[in-house]
N, C-alpha and C positions, 0 to 999 in steps of 0.2 A: 435425556436430561430430566431434571425434576419436572413435575407438573407446573407449567409456567402460565397456564391459562388465566389465572386470577391475579397475576402480577400487574402493578401499574405499568402502563405503556407510554413511552415518550416517542412522538413522531418528529423527526428532524428532516426537513427538506434538504435535498442534496444541493449544495452551493459551492462545491469544491472542483478545482481544476488540478489534475495531476500533470506535472511537467517533468519529463526526462531531461535533466540538464547535462548529463555526462554518461558515457558508456563504460568508461574504465572502472575496474574494480580489483581490489587486492585479494579477493577470495574467488573460489571456483566451485560454488555449491552445486551439487549434482541435480538439484531440483529447480534451478533458477529459470524463470520465464523471461527475465531480462526485459520486462515491459513489452514483450511481444516482438522485439527487434532483433536482428542479427547481432552478434558480437563484432563490432566494427573492425578491430585489429585483425581478427581471423578471416575477415571477408573482404578486405581492401583489395581492389582490383577485379573483383567478381561482379558480374552484371546481375540485375534482378532475374530471378529464376535459377541462378547458380548459387545463391546463398546457402550456407549450411549452418544448422544449429548444433551439429555434433562437436565434440571437443576438438579444438585446433591447437595452435601453438600456446595459447593462454590456458588451455584446459577448461575454459568456461563453456557453458551450454546455454541454449535458448530452446526450452523444451517444446514449444508450440511451432517452431519455425518450419518444420517439415510440411505442415498442413495449413499454416495461417496466411500464406500469400503475401508476406512482407516483401515490399518492392523498393525499399530504400535503406541506406545505412544511417544510423543516428549520429549526428554531429554534436560536439560540445557546444552548448548555447552560450553565447557571449553576453556579458552584462552591458548591453548597449541600447541605443534607441530602437533598434529592430525588435528586441525582446520587449521593451516597454510598449511599443505599438501592438505587438502580438497579444500581450496580456490585455491591453485596452480593447482590442477587437473582440476577444472572447467575452470579456466582461460586458461589452456593449450589446452582445447578441444573446448571452445567457446570464441570468442573475448569478453572480459569483462574488463570494466574500472571502474565499480562502484559496491559496495556491499551496500545493504540496509537492516539494521537490523529490524526485526519485532518480535512479540511475540504472545500472552501475551504482557507484558509491558517491553520493553528493558531496561528502566531506573532502573528496579528492579534487573537487573543482577549484581552481586557483582564484576564481572570481566570485565565490559563494557569497561573501558579504555584499558585493555589488548587486548581485541578483536579488538578494533579500531587500536591499534598499529600494530597488526599482519597484518591487511588489508592494512594499509598504507605502511608498509615495502614491500608489494607486488605491490605497485604502484597504489592501488585502492582508489578512492574517497569513503568516508563513509557518509551515511545518516541513519536516523532511523525514524520510525513512533512511536509516543508516545501519551498517554493521559495526559501527564504532571504531573502525581502524585508524581514523585520523582526526577524531573529534577534539581531542585535547589541544591540538595545534590550532584549530580554526574556530572553535566554539566561542571563545571570548570575543573575537571580533564579530562573529555572526550574531551573538547576543546583542552587542552594541548596535548592530544594523537593524535589529528588530525581530530576530528569530523567536517564535513563540514556543515551539516544542520540537522534540526529536523522538521519533519512534524507532527504537533500537531492535533490530532482528537478532535474537539470541538463539544460538544453535546448540549450546552445551555449556557445561561448567568446568569441564576438564579438557586438557589438550587432546586426549584420545577421542572424546566425543566430537569435538570440532573437526579433527582430522578425518574422522570416519565419514563425514558427509562432503568431503572435498575431492576434487579430481586427483588422480595419482600424483600429478606434478606438485600439488600443494598439500598432499596428505601427510604432512610431517608434524608429529606432535611438538617438536621444537618450535616450528613456525607457528603452530596453533597456540602455543603458550604465549608467544609474543602478541598474537592477535587478541587473546583473552585479556592480557595485561592492558592492551590499548583500550579495550572495551571498558574496563574498570576505570581507567583514567578519563575516558569520555564521559561516563556517568558522573564522576566527581566534578569535571569541568562544567557540565550542564547544570548541575545543582548549584554550584558555586556562583554561576552567572545568571541564575533565575530562569533558566530554560526548563520547561516541564518535560519530564522524561517518562516514557513508557517502554516496556519490554514486550515485544511480540514473539510468541513462541508457537511455531507450528507443531501440532501433535498428531502424527499420522495414525498411530494405533497404540494398543496397550503396552507394547514393548518400550514405548517412550515415556510412560507414566513416571517412572523413577527419575528420569532425566528432568522432566518438567518440575517435579516436586523439589529437586535440588536447586533448580533455577529460582523457583519461588522462595526457597529458604535463603539463597545467597543474595538475591537482588530485591526481593519483595518488600523489604523495609525501606528502600531508597527510591524505588520506582514503582509505577503502577503496572502490574503484570496482566497481559492480555493473551489468552490462549486462542490460537487461530486454527480453524478446521483445515485439514489438508484438502486441497482441491481435487486430488486424485482418488480419495476414498473416504467420503464424508461419513459413511455408516460406522466404520471402525474408528474414525477420528472422533465422532461425537460420543461414542461409547467410552473412549479413553478419557475425554474431557470429564465425563461423569465420574469415572474412577478418581480423578484428581479432586473433583468437588467433594465427593463422599469421603475421601481420605482426610481432607482438610476440615470437614464439618462446615463447609461454607453454606450460607443461606442465601437464596435468590432474593434480590431486592427490587429489581426493575428490568423491564425489557426496553431496549432502545432500537428503533427501526428507522433506517434512512429511507425517506420517501423519494422515489425516483432512482433508486440504485439497489443493488442486491445485498448490501451490508446490513447485518443485524447482529445484536449482541445482548447478552444478559449480564447484568451487574450483580456480583455476589459480595456478601460481607463475610469476612473470615472471623472466627471467634475472637481474635485480638483486635478487631476493628478495621483491619486492612481491607482494601478493595481488590477484587479479582474479576476479570472479565472473560467471558467465553464468546468468541466471535464465530458466526457461521454465515452461510450464504443462503439468501432467499431465492427461490426460482423466479427471478424477475427478468422480463424480456421487453425490449422496445416493441411496441405493438405493430409497427410496420417493418422496420429494418430486420427484426429477428424472425418474423413470421415464417418465411420460407428458407431460413438458413439451414444448411445441412447438419449443423450441430444442435439444432433446436429440439433436443430431447433430454430426458433426465440423466442419461449416461455420458453424453459427449459435451454438453455445455457445462463446463466446470465452474466458471466464475459468474455466469449470468451477465446481466447488464450492470457493470460496476461503476460506470461513470465516464467522464470525458478526460482524455489524455492528450497532451500536446508534445510534439517532438520537433526537432530541427533536422531536416534531411541534409546529409553531406552534399555540399555544393548545390543546395536546393532550398525550397521554401520551408516555412513552418508547416507541420502536418498535424491534423487533428483526427483522432480515432476514438472509436466507441467500444472496441473489443480486442483483447490481445490474442484471441483465437481466430479473429477475422481481421488481420491487419490490411487485407485488401480493401476494407471499407474506409481506410484512412483517406482523407481529402486534404489538398492544400488549404491552408487557413482561409485564404480569400474565397475559395469555393464553399468551404464549410459554413461560414457565417451567413452566406446567401442561400444555403441549401435547405431542402425540405427536411433533411436529417437534423439540422440544427433546430428547426421549428418543432420537429417531433420530440427531441430531447426536452426542450423548454416546456412544451405542453404536457409531456409525460410526467415531469417533475411536479408540476402544479396539480395535475389530475390525481396523481397518487397521493400527494399530500392531503388533498381534500377527501379522497376516498378513505384513506387510513384514519383521518381525523373523525370521520363519521363512524367508521367501524369501531374505533376505540374511544368513543365519546361518553362512555359511562363513568361511574364513580372512580374506576380504577385508572382512568386515562388522564393524561395531561394534554392540553391544547398544543398544536404544532408550534415548534420553536423556530425562530429564525437563525438559531445557532448553526454553525457548519456541521456537516455530517461526520466530520473527523475530529470533533472537539476532544481535547485531552481527557475530559472526565467521562468519556464513553468507556 
């Protein structure tokens, strides 16, 4: 990327909890990590140790499942007092000001507005990541419940592009055309109801540059576009990001670093004043938990320590994890909040915030913000 050393730096302490609220999804992307869990429908009836991440009846995958030790199937989280108590328990043990709903596809959850209302009553900002397939139907009520923003995963601008990254069962340009139409309607609904919208685009290598440029051209005037580094090949991915930036004549404005997690991004300004972000992964590790991990090397640890995730096990408790490549580290919520790992996460967040504030305390830096690490304007 450009020489970024002299850019102003903003340090934002991690205060976000990701919650997988549903496993169902209407797409079958070939690169999906499914938040580290098995695809429930394809693994029902199997015991831990027998789960498969390979395509089953749904055509969906969970790319880390072969090696990540996942030992539970994710359930759909109900909008009830159990969920409220679980959120409160996490917030009481870790400073938290935001909950970010993931899946599967969160807009398929029949109680999405109820989940949002519960989080809002606890004083939490609410965002979600979506492929946009059902947003037009649910976003008006979700907005009324207090949804702050939606991060849309965008895989292409044409039916052929979207179909190309789907499992054979769903690799139909006709079906993909319907999905793209639904995405456009989701964007319209979000903007109409005051929900902030961003488009997340993974860019694996230079073969995808033209696709990304078309997405920016098509959606960049109505949403904030964020290019995401591919977890599987960040060298080629970063080079491809640079191609996009150079082609557009974008100027770097600011670096934003999440203290206590691996997320970092650069904010660019396009010649017409629009904003573009390039997101990459810092080599961040939890000092104790990650120290002796078999993946703790530059090649195998693809996401680094990204933050805390919560799940609900089928016929079981809420579970809390710290790594989608090491789902064997997940603990039942009651154990997690009392564990050394929870204390390690809390200390690491604060220690990194202080360390990065000292490191970037010159004229080019801003003081640490209490804003969430996933704020829309990143």
